[in-house]
Residue, then its C-alpha position, 0 to 999 in steps of 0.5 A: m500500500i505504501n509503495l502504491l501511494k509513493n508511486l501515485f504521488s511521486k514526481n516523474n524523473n524527467e531526466e531519466l525519462k528523456s534519457i530512455i524514451d527513444t529506446a523504451y517500450l512505451v505502454d499507454v494503459r488507457t482504455a482502447s477508446e481513449y487511445a483511439q482519440g489520441n496517442i503516441q505512434e510508437s506506443v502500444n495500448i495495453p489497458l490497465n485492466q488487461l495488464q495482468s494478462q499481458l505480462i508476456k509482452f513486457k518480457n525482455k524489454k530493457n526499459i518500460v515507460v507506462f503512461c495514461r491520462s492523468g498519471n494515476r493508472s500508470a502508477q498502478a501499472k508500474s506497481i503491478l509490473e513491479k509486483n510481477g518482477f519487472t524492475n525497469v519500469l518508469n511511470g511516465g505520467t500523462w501521454k501528453q507529457i510523453k508526446e511533448i518529450k518525443d516531439a521536442r526530440n524529433k525537432 
């Protein structure tokens, strides 16, 4: 419970995020309909409620960045992945933050 609260209220490490974003496995944990309304081209959509059944997709990924609409579901996703043995997970916060970082790097 304490780890979940820490994940929910901790600030994102933007410097770490910027250093791995180009090679990270970008996972949008919003619903499929939210994803369809706007997303990051390089991302995959694995809704939070399907995350547990999709763990195989995370195997052998060097860095994983999870994100959503507000940062709440991505904090939960990070916690779920860590409970399942993944230690290379970063909560990227919102999909718009990730998009801004990606867009700035592509200029």
